[in-house]
ROVORO-279928 format. One record per residue (C-alpha): residue number from 1; x, y, z; chain. Coordinates in nm, 2 decimals. Layout:
(node NUM, (X, Y, Z), "A"),
...
//
This chain:
(node 1, (0.93, -0.44, 1.80), "A"),
(node 2, (0.62, -0.48, 1.59), "A"),
(node 3, (0.66, -0.60, 1.23), "A"),
(node 4, (0.48, -0.57, 0.90), "A"),
(node 5, (0.34, -0.92, 0.97), "A"),
(node 6, (0.18, -0.79, 1.29), "A"),
(node 7, (0.01, -0.51, 1.11), "A"),
(node 8, (-0.11, -0.74, 0.82), "A"),
(node 9, (-0.26, -0.99, 1.07), "A"),
(node 10, (-0.51, -0.73, 1.18), "A"),
(node 11, (-0.64, -0.63, 0.84), "A"),
(node 12, (-0.80, -0.78, 0.53), "A"),
(node 13, (-0.56, -0.97, 0.30), "A"),
(node 14, (-0.74, -0.84, -0.01), "A"),
(node 15, (-0.51, -0.63, -0.23), "A"),
(node 16, (-0.65, -0.47, -0.53), "A"),
(node 17, (-0.44, -0.51, -0.84), "A"),
(node 18, (-0.44, -0.43, -1.21), "A"),
(node 19, (-0.23, -0.54, -1.50), "A"),
(node 20, (0.01, -0.33, -1.71), "A"),
(node 21, (-0.21, -0.38, -2.02), "A"),
(node 22, (-0.53, -0.25, -1.86), "A"),
(node 23, (-0.65, 0.09, -1.97), "A"),
(node 24, (-0.61, 0.38, -1.73), "A"),
(node 25, (-0.99, 0.42, -1.74), "A"),
(node 26, (-1.05, 0.06, -1.62), "A"),
(node 27, (-0.80, 0.11, -1.34), "A"),
(node 28, (-0.97, 0.44, -1.23), "A"),
(node 29, (-1.31, 0.27, -1.23), "A"),
(node 30, (-1.17, -0.01, -1.01), "A"),
(node 31, (-1.02, 0.24, -0.77), "A"),
(node 32, (-1.35, 0.43, -0.75), "A"),
(node 33, (-1.55, 0.11, -0.71), "A"),
(node 34, (-1.35, 0.01, -0.41), "A"),
(node 35, (-1.29, 0.36, -0.27), "A"),
(node 36, (-0.91, 0.33, -0.28), "A"),
(node 37, (-0.63, 0.55, -0.39), "A"),
(node 38, (-0.38, 0.30, -0.54), "A"),
(node 39, (-0.36, -0.03, -0.72), "A"),
(node 40, (-0.06, -0.26, -0.72), "A"),
(node 41, (0.04, -0.34, -1.08), "A"),
(node 42, (0.12, -0.71, -1.12), "A"),
(node 43, (0.23, -0.93, -1.41), "A"),
(node 44, (0.08, -1.26, -1.29), "A"),
(node 45, (0.37, -1.44, -1.46), "A"),
(node 46, (0.47, -1.79, -1.35), "A"),
(node 47, (0.15, -1.86, -1.15), "A"),
(node 48, (0.20, -1.59, -0.89), "A"),
(node 49, (0.14, -1.21, -0.89), "A"),
(node 50, (0.48, -1.03, -0.91), "A"),
(node 51, (0.48, -0.66, -0.84), "A"),
(node 52, (0.59, -0.45, -1.14), "A"),
(node 53, (0.45, -0.11, -1.05), "A"),
(node 54, (0.21, 0.10, -0.86), "A"),
(node 55, (-0.08, 0.30, -1.01), "A"),
(node 56, (-0.20, 0.58, -0.79), "A"),
(node 57, (-0.42, 0.89, -0.79), "A"),
(node 58, (-0.10, 1.09, -0.82), "A"),
(node 59, (-0.01, 0.91, -1.14), "A"),
(node 60, (-0.35, 1.00, -1.29), "A"),
(node 61, (-0.31, 1.37, -1.20), "A"),
(node 62, (0.05, 1.40, -1.31), "A"),
(node 63, (0.07, 1.18, -1.61), "A"),
(node 64, (-0.28, 1.17, -1.75), "A"),
(node 65, (-0.48, 1.48, -1.65), "A"),
(node 66, (-0.19, 1.72, -1.67), "A"),
(node 67, (-0.08, 1.60, -2.01), "A"),
(node 68, (-0.45, 1.60, -2.13), "A"),
(node 69, (-0.43, 1.23, -2.23), "A"),
(node 70, (-0.74, 1.02, -2.28), "A"),
(node 71, (-0.77, 0.76, -2.00), "A"),
(node 72, (-0.95, 0.51, -2.23), "A"),
(node 73, (-0.66, 0.52, -2.48), "A"),
(node 74, (-0.35, 0.47, -2.27), "A"),
(node 75, (-0.23, 0.17, -2.08), "A"),
(node 76, (-0.15, 0.16, -1.71), "A"),
(node 77, (0.21, 0.05, -1.81), "A"),
(node 78, (0.26, 0.39, -1.97), "A"),
(node 79, (0.18, 0.60, -1.66), "A"),
(node 80, (0.24, 0.37, -1.36), "A"),
(node 81, (0.53, 0.42, -1.11), "A"),
(node 82, (0.78, 0.16, -1.19), "A"),
(node 83, (1.05, 0.19, -0.93), "A"),
(node 84, (0.84, 0.05, -0.65), "A"),
(node 85, (0.96, 0.03, -0.29), "A"),
(node 86, (0.85, -0.30, -0.14), "A"),
(node 87, (0.88, -0.43, 0.22), "A"),
(node 88, (0.90, -0.78, 0.36), "A"),
(node 89, (0.67, -0.93, 0.63), "A"),
(node 90, (0.96, -0.94, 0.88), "A"),
(node 91, (1.05, -0.57, 0.86), "A"),
(node 92, (1.02, -0.35, 1.17), "A"),
(node 93, (0.73, -0.10, 1.15), "A"),
(node 94, (0.96, 0.19, 1.25), "A"),
(node 95, (1.19, 0.11, 0.95), "A"),
(node 96, (0.88, 0.10, 0.72), "A"),
(node 97, (0.77, 0.44, 0.84), "A"),
(node 98, (1.11, 0.58, 0.77), "A"),
(node 99, (1.10, 0.44, 0.41), "A"),
(node 100, (0.76, 0.58, 0.35), "A"),
(node 101, (0.85, 0.92, 0.49), "A"),
(node 102, (1.18, 0.95, 0.30), "A"),
(node 103, (1.03, 0.83, -0.03), "A"),
(node 104, (0.71, 1.03, 0.02), "A"),
(node 105, (0.48, 0.74, -0.05), "A"),
(node 106, (0.15, 0.64, 0.11), "A"),
(node 107, (0.12, 0.28, -0.01), "A"),
(node 108, (0.38, 0.00, 0.03), "A"),
(node 109, (0.34, -0.35, -0.12), "A"),
(node 110, (0.45, -0.63, 0.10), "A"),
(node 111, (0.65, -0.88, -0.11), "A"),
(node 112, (0.80, -1.22, -0.06), "A"),
(node 113, (1.08, -1.37, -0.27), "A"),
(node 114, (1.09, -1.28, -0.64), "A"),
(node 115, (0.86, -0.97, -0.57), "A"),
(node 116, (0.56, -1.20, -0.51), "A"),
(node 117, (0.27, -0.99, -0.37), "A"),
(node 118, (0.18, -1.09, -0.01), "A"),
(node 119, (-0.02, -0.78, 0.09), "A"),
(node 120, (-0.01, -0.40, 0.11), "A"),
(node 121, (0.01, -0.14, 0.39), "A"),
(node 122, (-0.07, 0.22, 0.38), "A"),
(node 123, (0.03, 0.52, 0.59), "A"),
(node 124, (-0.33, 0.51, 0.73), "A"),
(node 125, (-0.27, 0.15, 0.85), "A"),
(node 126, (0.05, 0.26, 1.03), "A"),
(node 127, (-0.13, 0.55, 1.19), "A"),
(node 128, (-0.42, 0.33, 1.30), "A"),
(node 129, (-0.18, 0.07, 1.45), "A"),
(node 130, (0.01, 0.34, 1.64), "A"),
(node 131, (-0.31, 0.49, 1.77), "A"),
(node 132, (-0.45, 0.17, 1.90), "A"),
(node 133, (-0.13, 0.08, 2.07), "A"),
(node 134, (-0.10, 0.42, 2.23), "A"),
(node 135, (-0.46, 0.39, 2.36), "A"),
(node 136, (-0.37, 0.05, 2.52), "A"),
(node 137, (-0.05, 0.20, 2.68), "A"),
(node 138, (-0.25, 0.50, 2.81), "A"),
(node 139, (-0.51, 0.27, 2.96), "A"),
(node 140, (-0.24, 0.05, 3.13), "A"),
(node 141, (-0.06, 0.35, 3.27), "A"),
(node 142, (-0.38, 0.50, 3.40), "A"),
(node 143, (-0.47, 0.17, 3.57), "A"),
(node 144, (-0.12, 0.15, 3.71), "A"),
(node 145, (-0.13, 0.51, 3.85), "A"),
(node 146, (-0.47, 0.44, 4.02), "A"),
(node 147, (-0.37, 0.10, 4.15), "A"),
(node 148, (-0.59, -0.11, 3.93), "A"),
(node 149, (-0.30, -0.29, 3.76), "A"),
//
């Protein structure tokens, strides 16, 4: 069965992060600059980035815009999602899909020991991985049926 490590090996290792003390406005600018919908919030303590939260477009809408708060005056720590689901690199992709579906999340940090950030996967990454493997299977079966395999 394919694992999170398999999925990560085919994508960029760059994960965009922010700190709990950053302003929401700075975090929004970073998301817009990179064309992304979520940032992993890390504390950077002890020489490595440890995951302490997620900051997403949904957080902006629900906890900033809806409450009519000024993004330049509030910190990410005040509005981020704190109870973050993480996955490890050895986890089966089917299990990861189940977690994302059940928790209704679109971004999942990949963490090592002590919540050290190793990467991030999205529902889009999972869908692209599935699509590419389905195409390969279809091609193989087509070749088999027509005697080319």
